[in-house]
C-alpha positions as CSV (number, residue, x, y, z in Angstrom):
1,X,70.9,249.8,247.7
2,X,71.2,246.7,245.3
3,X,73.4,246.1,242.2
4,X,72.4,243.3,239.7
5,X,74.4,241.5,238.0
6,X,74.0,242.5,234.1
7,X,74.7,239.0,232.7
8,X,71.9,237.2,234.9
9,X,68.7,236.5,233.2
10,X,67.2,233.7,235.3
11,X,65.4,236.2,237.4
12,X,65.0,239.3,238.9
13,X,67.0,240.5,242.2
14,X,65.0,241.7,244.8
15,X,63.1,245.0,244.1
16,X,64.5,248.0,243.5
17,X,64.6,250.2,247.2
18,X,65.4,247.0,249.0
19,X,68.3,247.6,251.4
20,X,71.1,245.5,252.9
21,X,70.4,246.2,256.5
22,X,71.6,243.9,259.8
23,X,71.0,244.3,263.7
24,X,72.6,247.3,265.6
25,X,72.8,244.9,268.7
26,X,75.5,242.5,266.1
27,X,77.0,245.5,265.1
28,X,77.8,246.7,268.4
29,X,79.3,242.9,269.5
30,X,80.0,240.6,266.1
31,X,81.4,237.9,268.5
32,X,77.9,237.6,270.1
33,X,74.9,236.3,269.0
34,X,73.8,236.3,265.4
35,X,71.6,238.8,263.7
36,X,67.5,238.3,263.5
37,X,65.7,240.6,261.0
38,X,62.2,240.9,261.1
39,X,58.6,243.2,260.1
40,X,55.1,242.8,260.5
41,X,52.9,243.5,257.1
42,X,49.2,243.3,256.5
43,X,47.5,241.4,253.9
44,X,43.9,242.9,253.2
45,X,42.9,239.5,251.4
46,X,44.3,236.2,250.4
47,X,47.0,236.6,247.6
48,X,46.9,234.5,244.4
49,X,50.7,235.1,244.6
50,X,53.3,235.7,246.9
51,X,57.2,235.4,245.7
52,X,60.1,236.2,248.4
53,X,63.2,237.1,246.6
54,X,66.1,237.3,248.9
55,X,69.6,237.4,249.6
56,X,72.2,236.9,252.3
57,X,75.4,237.4,253.6
58,X,76.6,235.1,254.6
59,X,74.1,231.9,255.6
60,X,70.4,232.6,255.8
61,X,67.1,231.0,257.1
62,X,64.0,233.0,256.2
63,X,60.9,232.3,257.7
64,X,57.0,233.7,257.3
65,X,54.6,233.1,260.4
66,X,56.5,230.3,261.8
67,X,56.8,228.3,258.6
68,X,59.9,228.0,256.5
69,X,60.0,230.0,253.3
70,X,61.4,226.8,251.9
71,X,62.9,223.2,252.4
72,X,66.0,224.7,250.9
73,X,68.8,225.0,253.4
74,X,72.1,226.5,253.9
75,X,71.3,229.4,251.5
76,X,72.8,230.5,249.4
77,X,75.8,229.1,247.7
78,X,79.5,229.7,247.3
79,X,80.8,232.8,245.6
80,X,83.5,235.5,245.9
81,X,81.7,238.0,248.3
82,X,84.0,240.7,247.1
83,X,82.4,240.3,243.6
84,X,79.1,238.5,243.9
85,X,76.3,237.1,245.9
86,X,73.8,234.8,245.2
87,X,70.1,235.5,245.3
88,X,67.0,233.0,246.0
89,X,63.5,233.0,244.9
90,X,60.7,231.4,246.8
91,X,56.8,230.9,246.3
92,X,55.4,231.8,249.9
93,X,51.9,232.0,248.5
94,X,50.5,229.3,250.9
95,X,52.3,231.0,254.2
96,X,50.5,234.3,253.5
97,X,47.2,235.1,255.3
98,X,44.8,238.0,255.4
99,X,45.5,240.2,258.3
100,X,48.8,240.7,260.1
101,X,52.0,238.6,258.9
102,X,55.3,238.2,260.3
103,X,58.6,237.7,257.9
104,X,61.8,236.3,259.7
105,X,65.7,236.4,258.4
106,X,68.0,234.8,260.5
107,X,71.7,235.1,259.5
108,X,75.2,233.1,260.2
109,X,78.4,233.8,258.8
110,X,79.4,230.9,256.7
111,X,82.4,231.6,254.6
112,X,81.3,235.1,254.2
113,X,82.6,236.0,258.0
114,X,84.4,233.2,258.7
115,X,86.3,234.0,262.1
116,X,88.1,232.0,264.9
117,X,86.2,232.8,268.1
118,X,87.4,230.2,270.5
119,X,89.4,227.1,270.4
120,X,87.2,225.8,267.4
121,X,88.6,224.2,263.9
122,X,88.6,227.5,261.7
123,X,89.7,226.7,258.4
124,X,89.4,229.6,256.3
125,X,89.4,233.0,257.6
126,X,87.3,235.9,255.8
127,X,85.6,238.9,256.9
128,X,84.0,240.6,253.6
129,X,81.8,243.0,255.7
130,X,78.6,242.6,258.0
131,X,76.3,239.9,258.3
132,X,73.1,241.1,256.2
133,X,69.8,240.4,254.1
134,X,68.6,241.9,251.1
135,X,64.9,240.9,250.3
136,X,61.5,241.8,248.9
137,X,58.2,239.9,249.4
138,X,55.9,240.7,246.2
139,X,52.1,240.1,246.8
140,X,49.8,239.7,243.5
141,X,46.1,239.8,244.4
142,X,43.1,238.9,242.3
143,X,41.2,242.3,242.3
144,X,43.7,244.9,243.8
145,X,47.1,246.3,243.0
146,X,50.0,244.5,244.1
147,X,52.4,245.4,246.9
148,X,56.0,244.8,247.8
149,X,57.6,244.4,251.6
150,X,61.5,245.4,251.2
151,X,64.3,245.4,253.6
152,X,65.1,248.7,255.2
153,X,65.5,250.6,258.4
154,X,61.9,250.2,259.1
155,X,62.5,246.5,259.8
156,X,62.9,245.3,263.4
157,X,66.7,243.9,264.0
158,X,67.7,242.0,267.0
159,X,70.0,239.0,268.1
160,X,68.5,235.5,268.5
161,X,69.6,232.2,270.2
162,X,72.3,230.8,268.1
163,X,74.9,232.5,270.0
164,X,77.8,231.7,267.3
165,X,78.5,229.9,264.2
166,X,81.5,228.6,262.6
167,X,81.2,226.8,259.3
168,X,83.8,224.3,260.1
169,X,84.0,224.2,263.9
170,X,80.2,224.2,265.2
171,X,77.4,226.1,266.6
172,X,76.2,227.4,270.4
173,X,72.1,227.8,270.7
174,X,70.7,228.5,274.0
175,X,67.2,228.2,273.7
176,X,66.8,230.4,277.0
177,X,68.1,233.7,275.4
178,X,64.9,236.3,274.8
179,X,63.5,236.1,271.3
180,X,59.7,237.3,270.5
181,X,59.4,237.5,266.8
182,X,55.6,237.4,267.3
183,X,53.2,240.1,265.5
184,X,53.4,241.7,268.7
185,X,57.1,241.4,269.7
186,X,58.8,242.4,266.6
187,X,57.5,246.4,266.7
188,X,59.3,246.3,270.2
189,X,62.8,245.3,268.4
190,X,65.3,248.0,267.6
191,X,65.4,249.2,264.3
192,X,67.8,247.9,261.4
193,X,70.8,249.7,260.1
194,X,72.0,249.9,256.8
195,X,75.0,247.3,256.6
196,X,78.4,247.4,255.6
197,X,79.1,245.3,252.7
198,X,81.5,244.8,249.8
199,X,81.6,248.0,247.5
200,X,81.3,246.0,244.4
201,X,79.0,243.4,245.7
202,X,76.3,242.6,242.7
203,X,73.6,240.0,243.0
204,X,72.9,237.1,240.7
205,X,70.1,234.4,240.9
206,X,71.1,230.8,242.3
207,X,71.3,228.4,239.3
208,X,72.5,225.3,241.4
209,X,70.1,222.7,242.8
210,X,68.9,223.5,246.2
211,X,70.4,221.7,249.4
212,X,67.7,219.4,250.8
213,X,67.4,216.6,253.3
214,X,67.8,213.7,251.3
215,X,67.5,211.2,254.0
216,X,66.8,210.4,257.5
217,X,69.1,208.0,259.4
218,X,67.9,206.4,262.7
219,X,70.9,205.2,265.2
220,X,71.9,201.6,264.6
221,X,73.6,201.8,268.1
222,X,73.7,203.9,271.5
223,X,76.4,203.9,273.8
224,X,77.1,204.7,276.9
225,X,81.0,205.6,277.1
226,X,81.1,207.4,280.3
227,X,79.0,209.0,282.9
228,X,76.6,211.5,281.3
229,X,77.8,210.8,277.5
230,X,76.5,208.6,274.7
231,X,78.3,207.5,271.6
232,X,75.4,207.6,268.6
233,X,76.2,205.6,265.4
234,X,74.5,206.3,262.4
235,X,75.6,203.3,260.6
236,X,77.1,205.2,257.6
237,X,79.2,208.3,257.1
238,X,76.9,211.0,255.8
239,X,77.3,214.9,255.4
240,X,74.4,216.6,257.1
241,X,73.0,217.7,260.5
242,X,72.6,215.6,264.0
243,X,69.1,216.2,265.4
244,X,68.4,215.6,268.9
245,X,65.4,215.9,271.1
246,X,66.1,217.8,274.1
247,X,64.0,217.6,278.1
248,X,63.8,221.1,279.7
249,X,66.8,222.5,281.1
250,X,69.4,220.4,279.3
251,X,72.9,221.7,278.3
252,X,74.6,219.0,276.0
253,X,77.8,219.4,273.9
254,X,77.7,217.2,270.6
255,X,80.8,216.2,268.7
256,X,80.8,214.8,265.4
257,X,83.0,212.1,264.4
258,X,83.9,209.5,261.5
259,X,85.9,207.3,263.5
260,X,86.0,205.6,267.0
261,X,88.9,204.7,269.1
262,X,89.0,200.7,270.0
263,X,87.4,201.5,273.4
264,X,84.2,203.0,271.7
265,X,84.6,206.5,272.3
266,X,84.7,209.0,269.2
267,X,87.9,209.6,267.5
268,X,87.4,213.1,266.2
269,X,90.7,213.8,264.4
270,X,89.2,213.7,260.5
271,X,87.1,216.5,261.4
272,X,89.7,219.1,261.7
273,X,93.2,220.0,263.3
274,X,91.2,221.8,266.2
275,X,88.2,220.8,268.3
276,X,84.9,220.5,266.2
277,X,81.5,220.6,268.3
278,X,78.1,222.2,269.2
279,X,76.6,223.3,272.3
280,X,72.9,223.5,273.0
281,X,71.0,224.9,276.2
282,X,67.4,223.6,275.8
283,X,65.7,226.3,278.0
284,X,62.3,225.8,279.9
285,X,60.7,223.4,277.1
286,X,61.8,220.1,275.7
287,X,63.7,221.2,272.5
288,X,64.3,219.8,269.0
289,X,67.7,221.1,267.6
290,X,70.3,220.7,264.5
291,X,73.0,223.5,263.6
292,X,71.4,226.0,261.4
293,X,74.1,227.6,259.6
294,X,76.9,224.8,259.0
295,X,76.7,221.2,258.8
296,X,79.1,218.2,259.6
297,X,80.8,215.1,258.1
298,X,80.1,212.0,260.3
299,X,79.2,208.9,261.1
300,X,79.1,209.1,264.9
301,X,77.9,211.7,267.4
302,X,79.1,211.9,271.4
303,X,76.4,213.8,273.7
304,X,77.8,214.9,277.0
305,X,75.9,216.7,279.7
306,X,73.1,214.2,279.6
307,X,71.3,213.5,283.2
308,X,69.9,210.3,281.3
309,X,70.6,208.8,278.0
310,X,68.4,209.7,275.3
311,X,66.7,207.2,273.3
312,X,66.9,205.9,269.6
313,X,63.7,207.7,268.7
314,X,65.4,211.1,270.1
315,X,68.0,211.3,267.6
316,X,68.8,211.1,264.0
317,X,70.8,212.0,261.2
318,X,70.0,214.3,258.5
319,X,71.5,213.6,255.3
320,X,72.2,217.0,253.2
321,X,73.1,217.3,249.4
322,X,72.1,219.1,246.6
323,X,68.9,218.2,245.2
324,X,70.1,216.9,242.0
325,X,68.9,214.6,239.8
326,X,70.0,211.0,240.1
327,X,71.5,209.9,236.8
328,X,72.6,206.1,237.2
329,X,73.0,203.0,239.5
330,X,75.1,200.2,239.1
331,X,74.9,196.5,240.7
332,X,76.4,193.1,240.3
333,X,76.6,189.4,241.6
334,X,79.9,190.4,243.4
335,X,79.0,191.9,247.0
336,X,82.1,193.6,247.4
337,X,82.2,195.2,243.8
338,X,78.6,196.5,244.4
339,X,79.5,197.7,248.0
340,X,82.7,199.8,246.4
341,X,80.1,201.5,244.1
342,X,78.0,202.1,247.0
343,X,80.7,203.6,249.0
344,X,82.0,205.8,246.0
345,X,78.1,207.2,245.3
346,X,78.2,208.0,249.0
347,X,81.4,210.0,248.9
348,X,79.9,212.2,245.5
349,X,76.6,212.5,247.7
350,X,78.2,213.7,250.9
351,X,80.0,216.3,249.1
352,X,77.6,217.6,246.2
353,X,76.4,221.0,247.4
354,X,76.2,224.4,245.6
355,X,79.9,223.1,244.6
356,X,81.7,219.8,244.9
357,X,83.5,219.8,248.1
358,X,86.5,217.8,248.6
359,X,85.1,216.7,252.2
360,X,82.3,217.3,254.3
361,X,84.4,218.5,257.3
362,X,88.2,219.7,257.7
363,X,88.3,221.5,254.5
364,X,84.7,222.0,252.8
365,X,86.5,223.7,249.7
366,X,86.0,223.2,246.1
367,X,89.3,222.0,245.0
368,X,89.3,221.9,241.0
369,X,91.2,218.7,240.1
370,X,88.4,216.1,241.2
371,X,86.0,217.8,238.9
372,X,87.5,216.7,235.7
373,X,89.7,213.9,237.1
374,X,86.8,211.9,238.5
375,X,84.3,213.6,235.8
376,X,82.9,210.2,234.7
377,X,82.1,209.2,238.5
378,X,80.1,212.3,239.0
379,X,78.2,212.0,235.5
380,X,77.4,208.2,236.2
381,X,75.7,208.8,239.3
382,X,73.9,212.7,239.1
383,X,72.9,215.2,236.8
384,X,76.1,217.4,237.3
385,X,75.6,220.2,234.6
386,X,74.2,223.0,236.6
387,X,76.6,222.5,239.8
388,X,79.9,222.1,237.3
389,X,78.6,225.4,235.1
390,X,78.5,227.5,238.5
391,X,81.7,226.5,238.8
392,X,83.1,227.3,235.9
393,X,81.5,230.7,236.6
394,X,83.4,230.8,239.7
395,X,86.6,229.7,238.1
396,X,86.5,232.8,235.4
397,X,86.1,235.1,238.0
398,X,89.0,233.6,240.4
399,X,91.3,234.0,237.2
400,X,94.0,236.5,237.4
401,X,95.0,238.7,234.7
402,X,98.2,236.7,233.6
403,X,95.7,233.9,233.3
404,X,96.6,231.8,236.2
405,X,94.1,229.6,238.4
406,X,94.0,228.7,242.3
407,X,93.4,225.5,243.2
408,X,90.3,226.1,244.4
409,X,87.2,228.2,244.0
410,X,85.7,230.7,245.3
411,X,90.0,231.2,246.6
412,X,89.2,233.0,250.1
413,X,92.6,232.0,251.5
414,X,95.2,231.2,248.8
415,X,97.4,228.2,249.1
416,X,101.2,228.9,248.9
417,X,103.9,227.2,246.1
418,X,104.2,224.9,245.0
419,X,100.5,223.3,245.1
420,X,98.6,226.9,244.0
421,X,100.2,226.5,240.3
422,X,99.4,223.1,239.6
423,X,98.3,222.3,236.0
424,X,95.8,219.3,236.8
425,X,94.0,222.0,239.5
426,X,93.6,224.8,237.0
427,X,93.3,222.8,233.9
428,X,89.8,222.3,234.9
429,X,89.0,225.4,233.2
430,X,89.8,223.6,229.9
431,X,88.5,220.0,230.9
432,X,85.5,221.0,232.4
433,X,83.8,222.8,229.5
434,X,84.6,219.6,227.0
435,X,83.5,217.1,229.6
436,X,80.1,218.7,229.9
437,X,79.6,219.6,226.4
438,X,80.2,215.9,225.6
439,X,78.0,214.5,228.3
440,X,74.9,217.1,227.7
441,X,75.3,218.8,224.4
442,X,75.4,222.0,225.8
443,X,77.6,224.2,223.5
444,X,77.3,227.2,226.1
445,X,79.7,225.8,228.2
446,X,82.6,226.0,225.3
447,X,81.2,229.3,224.4
448,X,81.4,230.7,227.7
449,X,84.8,229.5,228.6
450,X,86.4,229.8,225.7
451,X,88.5,233.0,226.4
452,X,89.2,231.4,229.7
453,X,90.4,228.3,228.3
454,X,92.9,230.2,226.1
455,X,94.1,232.4,228.6
456,X,94.9,229.4,231.1
457,X,96.8,227.5,228.2
458,X,99.0,230.6,227.5
459,X,99.8,231.2,231.0
460,X,100.8,227.5,231.1
461,X,103.1,227.7,228.1
462,X,104.7,231.0,229.5
463,X,105.6,229.4,233.1
464,X,107.3,226.6,231.6
465,X,111.1,226.1,232.7
466,X,113.3,224.4,230.2
467,X,109.7,223.5,228.5
468,X,108.6,221.6,231.7
469,X,106.1,222.3,234.4
470,X,107.1,220.5,237.7
471,X,104.5,219.4,239.9
472,X,103.0,215.8,240.1
473,X,100.3,213.5,241.4
474,X,98.4,213.6,244.4
475,X,98.1,211.6,246.9
476,X,99.8,208.2,247.6
477,X,103.5,207.6,248.1
478,X,104.7,208.5,244.6
479,X,103.8,212.4,245.3
480,X,106.5,214.2,244.5
481,X,107.5,217.1,242.0
482,X,107.4,214.9,238.8
483,X,107.5,216.9,235.4
484,X,106.3,214.2,233.3
485,X,103.0,214.2,234.8
486,X,102.0,217.5,234.6
487,X,103.6,218.5,231.1
488,X,101.9,215.7,229.9
489,X,98.8,216.9,231.3
490,X,99.9,220.2,229.5
491,X,99.9,218.5,226.2
492,X,96.4,216.7,226.8
493,X,94.9,220.4,227.9
494,X,96.1,222.1,224.6
495,X,94.8,218.9,222.5
496,X,91.4,219.5,224.3
497,X,91.3,223.0,223.6
498,X,92.2,222.6,220.0
499,X,89.4,219.8,220.1
500,X,87.1,222.6,221.9
501,X,87.6,225.4,219.0
502,X,87.4,223.0,216.7
503,X,83.5,222.2,217.9
504,X,83.2,225.7,217.9
505,X,84.3,226.5,214.3
506,X,87.3,228.1,215.4
507,X,89.5,225.9,212.9
508,X,92.8,228.1,212.8
509,X,92.8,229.0,216.2
510,X,92.6,225.0,217.0
511,X,95.0,224.2,214.6
512,X,97.7,226.4,216.4
513,X,96.9,224.7,219.6
514,X,97.4,221.5,218.4
515,X,100.8,222.4,216.8
516,X,101.5,223.4,220.6
517,X,100.5,220.0,221.8
518,X,102.6,218.4,219.5
519,X,105.4,220.4,220.5
520,X,104.8,219.7,224.1
521,X,104.6,215.9,223.5
522,X,107.8,215.8,221.8
523,X,109.3,217.9,224.2
524,X,108.3,215.6,226.6
525,X,109.1,212.5,224.9
526,X,112.6,213.6,224.2
527,X,113.2,214.1,227.6
528,X,111.9,211.0,229.4
529,X,110.7,208.3,227.0
530,X,113.6,205.6,227.1
531,X,112.8,203.2,224.2
532,X,115.1,200.6,225.2
533,X,114.0,199.8,228.4
534,X,110.4,200.9,228.2
535,X,111.0,203.6,231.3
536,X,109.7,206.9,231.3
537,X,110.5,209.5,234.2
538,X,111.1,208.0,237.4
539,X,109.2,205.0,236.0
540,X,106.7,205.2,238.6
541,X,103.5,203.9,238.0
542,X,101.9,207.1,237.4
543,X,104.5,208.3,235.3
544,X,103.8,205.0,232.9
545,X,100.3,205.2,233.1
546,X,100.0,209.2,231.9
547,X,102.6,208.9,229.3
548,X,101.1,206.1,227.6
549,X,97.4,207.5,227.9
550,X,98.1,210.7,226.8
551,X,100.4,210.3,223.9
552,X,104.1,210.4,225.3
553,X,104.9,207.0,224.9
554,X,104.9,206.4,221.3
555,X,102.0,204.7,219.8
556,X,103.9,201.1,218.8
557,X,105.3,201.1,222.1
558,X,102.2,201.6,224.1
559,X,100.9,197.5,224.5
560,X,104.4,197.0,225.6
561,X,104.4,199.6,228.4
562,X,100.9,198.3,229.3
563,X,102.4,194.8,229.8
564,X,104.8,196.3,231.9
565,X,102.3,198.1,233.8
566,X,100.0,195.0,234.4
567,X,103.3,192.9,235.7
568,X,104.0,195.5,238.3
569,X,100.6,195.7,239.7
570,X,100.2,191.9,239.6
571,X,103.6,191.4,241.2
572,X,102.7,193.6,243.9
573,X,99.7,191.7,244.9
574,X,97.5,193.9,243.0
575,X,98.5,197.3,244.3
576,X,98.6,200.2,242.5
577,X,100.2,203.1,244.6
578,X,98.9,206.0,242.2
579,X,97.4,209.1,243.3
580,X,94.2,210.9,241.7
581,X,96.0,212.0,238.7
582,X,97.4,209.1,237.8
583,X,95.0,206.6,238.6
584,X,92.1,207.2,235.8
585,X,94.7,207.0,233.2
586,X,96.0,203.8,234.9
587,X,92.4,202.3,234.7
588,X,91.4,203.6,231.4
589,X,94.9,202.2,229.7
590,X,94.0,198.8,231.2
591,X,90.5,198.7,230.1
592,X,91.4,199.8,226.7
593,X,94.0,196.9,226.0
594,X,91.2,194.3,228.0
595,X,93.2,194.0,231.5
596,X,89.9,193.6,233.0
597,X,90.6,190.8,235.3
598,X,93.6,192.8,237.0
599,X,91.4,195.6,237.2
600,X,88.7,193.5,239.0
601,X,91.4,192.1,241.3
602,X,92.8,195.3,242.0
603,X,89.4,196.6,243.3
604,X,88.9,193.8,245.2
605,X,92.2,193.1,247.0
606,X,92.0,193.7,250.8
607,X,95.5,192.8,252.5
608,X,96.9,196.3,251.4
609,X,95.8,199.4,251.0
610,X,93.1,200.0,248.3
611,X,89.6,199.6,247.5
612,X,89.1,196.5,249.1
613,X,91.0,197.5,252.1
614,X,88.7,200.0,252.9
615,X,85.8,198.0,252.7
616,X,87.3,195.3,254.7
617,X,88.1,197.7,257.5
618,X,84.5,199.2,257.3
619,X,84.7,202.3,255.0
620,X,81.0,203.2,254.6
621,X,81.8,206.0,252.4
622,X,85.3,206.4,250.1
623,X,88.1,208.0,252.1
624,X,90.8,210.2,251.2
625,X,93.7,207.6,251.3
626,X,93.9,204.1,250.3
627,X,94.5,203.4,254.1
628,X,91.0,203.7,254.7
629,X,89.8,203.9,257.9
630,X,93.2,202.9,259.2
631,X,94.6,206.4,259.0
632,X,93.2,209.3,260.4
633,X,92.6,211.3,257.5
634,X,89.2,212.3,255.6
635,X,86.6,209.1,255.7
636,X,84.8,211.0,253.1
637,X,86.3,211.7,249.7
638,X,85.2,210.9,246.2
639,X,88.7,211.9,244.5
640,X,90.1,208.1,244.6
641,X,86.8,206.9,242.9
642,X,87.6,206.4,239.2
643,X,87.1,202.6,239.6
644,X,83.2,203.4,239.5
645,X,83.5,204.1,235.7
646,X,84.8,200.9,235.1
647,X,82.2,199.5,236.5
648,X,79.5,201.4,234.3
649,X,81.6,201.4,231.3
650,X,83.3,198.1,231.1
651,X,81.9,195.6,233.5
652,X,78.3,196.5,233.0
653,X,79.6,197.8,229.5
654,X,77.3,201.1,229.3
655,X,79.6,203.9,227.1
656,X,79.5,206.8,225.1
657,X,80.8,206.3,221.5
658,X,84.3,208.1,220.5
659,X,83.2,211.6,219.5
660,X,79.6,211.5,220.4
661,X,78.0,214.6,221.9
662,X,75.2,214.1,224.2
663,X,74.7,210.4,224.0
664,X,73.2,209.9,220.9
665,X,75.7,207.5,219.8
666,X,76.1,204.7,222.3
667,X,77.9,201.3,222.8
668,X,77.1,198.5,225.0
669,X,80.4,196.4,225.4
670,X,80.1,194.3,228.7
671,X,83.2,192.6,230.0
672,X,82.4,189.9,232.4
673,X,85.5,188.5,234.5
674,X,86.6,187.7,238.3
675,X,83.5,185.2,238.2
676,X,80.9,188.0,238.3
677,X,77.7,186.0,236.8
678,X,75.3,189.1,236.5
679,X,75.6,192.9,236.3
680,X,73.2,195.8,235.7
681,X,73.5,199.4,235.0
682,X,71.5,202.3,233.9
683,X,72.2,206.0,232.7
684,X,69.6,208.5,232.5
685,X,70.1,210.5,229.3
686,X,68.4,213.6,228.0
687,X,66.4,211.5,225.7
688,X,65.9,208.8,228.0
689,X,67.0,205.6,230.2
690,X,70.3,204.2,229.1
691,X,70.2,200.5,230.7
692,X,71.8,197.2,230.2
693,X,71.4,193.9,232.6
694,X,73.6,190.8,231.4
695,X,74.0,187.5,232.8
696,X,75.6,184.2,232.6
697,X,73.0,181.5,232.7
698,X,74.7,177.9,232.2
699,X,76.5,178.3,228.6
700,X,74.3,181.4,227.6
701,X,75.1,184.7,228.0
702,X,72.0,186.7,228.1
703,X,71.9,190.8,227.6
704,X,68.9,192.9,227.6
705,X,69.5,196.8,226.9
706,X,67.2,199.9,227.0
707,X,67.9,202.3,224.5
708,X,66.7,205.9,224.3
709,X,64.7,206.8,221.5
710,X,66.6,208.9,218.8
711,X,69.8,207.2,220.0
712,X,71.8,204.5,218.1
713,X,73.4,201.8,219.9
714,X,76.4,199.0,218.9
715,X,76.2,196.2,221.3
716,X,79.2,194.1,221.3
717,X,79.0,190.6,223.3
718,X,81.9,188.9,225.1
719,X,81.8,186.5,221.9
720,X,82.6,189.2,219.8
721,X,79.2,189.2,218.3
722,X,78.3,193.0,217.2
723,X,74.7,194.2,216.6
724,X,73.4,197.9,216.0
725,X,70.0,198.6,217.1
726,X,68.0,202.0,217.8
727,X,65.5,202.8,220.5
728,X,63.6,200.4,222.5
729,X,64.3,197.1,224.5
730,X,66.6,194.6,222.9
731,X,67.2,191.2,224.0
732,X,70.4,189.3,222.9
733,X,71.4,185.6,223.7
734,X,74.8,184.4,222.8
735,X,77.1,181.8,223.9
736,X,78.8,182.5,227.1
737,X,82.7,182.6,226.2
738,X,85.7,181.1,228.6
739,X,86.5,184.8,229.5
740,X,83.2,185.2,230.7
741,X,83.0,182.5,232.9
742,X,86.6,182.3,234.5
């Protein structure tokens, strides 16, 4: 029987009486082909409504009368299966016909039952219970009582043509295996059995956007690299499926990759530390195939075992991500800067699923630090409220009794110390509610997470040694145990917690936490700040930026530190070897002090590892490290994407006013630099489109702004002219300044 989550208000779970069921043949051989469940039901008339509610452990695919129950893919989302699973609701009225009908549910392990069965890469190893489904189909008629079909031991249950599936390693499929899912075939299947599932499991409705095919990519090149072997180039790195059309009798092996060797063969090392591949047998008929229960991150696909090469019309890339609303876009006259935005957005898209993953191949885990450190990048590009609010629920469910938090959620396989306790990872429980509240004017994210925020803050204070927390930045050469980085972040978190409590009317508690933030700041300043030579800690760029940005450096000395930072970057050829923790602080600090030309040159330099270096070496999505395609680590990571915030907020000029909630008070303050003579950006707020386009036309600076109704905006042009406007479209022409044209 099922248990529903008492907190869940969005929808009803599968009907009372529906059971978790599985296939006896799969139970007898869990390493064999995967379970398929089915039943035949009769409709005396065409229903006016048919709603399927279904939960699967782990990944399911449902169909009715051979038609997909939904365009949604890889259902449901990530959860801690020891506690909770999600159910999905589909309107399937259009699939039901009078007479006999067939429901079929196919199951794959996902991360619910992630086992190493062969040589393939298996990042996470779990075994929560048996693969199972629980479902109900409610049929309503015009002139007769409603009926409900529910899962139980009267269902048929067999094994299908997917012989194995590994969330990170690949799938095996054999179309020659028998599977008669017809009205006449299902009654001959063995009967289902009640599945063994986690005893505390409860159901809640899925609240995140569904996963969909967002784009179909045609190959840009097909190359024969050996007898019977082709390499397909889809032109860009993406997350999703490679789909192939195979002739009868074909038996092939498919290997995804992000990189090539110099000889044109695939370099698969970024996919995982062990092999990643799919095997497909077409059977007696032509077959169009893609994975069903996993996905890959790839640009290239090697197909081996062919008798003759496939044509371009026989291969396609199916780009999969969460169907979240696009929120904004950016472009400018500098093609390289626009290309940087494009590869950053592609990395965000490639990792936007029910959670934001770190990469779409090797790990596929929801590491927490990226979510707040790169939050502006996520927000500018997509409406991320639903995904991140759900992540906060996962964080609350993962929080330990002492308040500690893991590096990623759900935490299926704990990371060892020293990484597990890092404040910039667990700090997402404090930063995300505040950032979401400011972006979307949603106070519920503060209320829902207030207790967890306080418990984590207290845990951090109790975990200090000599008043300090000893972690550091990630990644870059400067990564090491750097107490200043993490303890300064602690001071920031305590200040944000105080701001959140102020917003909730908890003024006395806010004052207490604000005082704790002051004490931590003073402790770090006394330990690490050297006022004589303007150094802090180990004097790395990351430490300097974080100390100046988060209040460790005395206010009267911040400008001097910015001068030092900028000079070091310039002297190093516009290279800033900081990691994802220090990078946002560095860029925000330089931007606040109008060092935009330096930021522009940092973004564009291509001789040494950095953003421009990645473009020069062919990156089509942002990479995990500054080395880009020259280094064999993930080629599809958004964690270093903070420069995208500068594109929107400073180069184009779209800003949210300090202290504003929900983009009601706006600022447009473009800062042309680097010879850029036009830029445009847009962002879709709850009240409408917030957009700017500016252009330098000879001696004139021309700006057009779109302000949502109900919002107010301060427009400041590069010559210092300030003008306050309301909703509508506004045109402003001013003299072009020297700074805007150099």
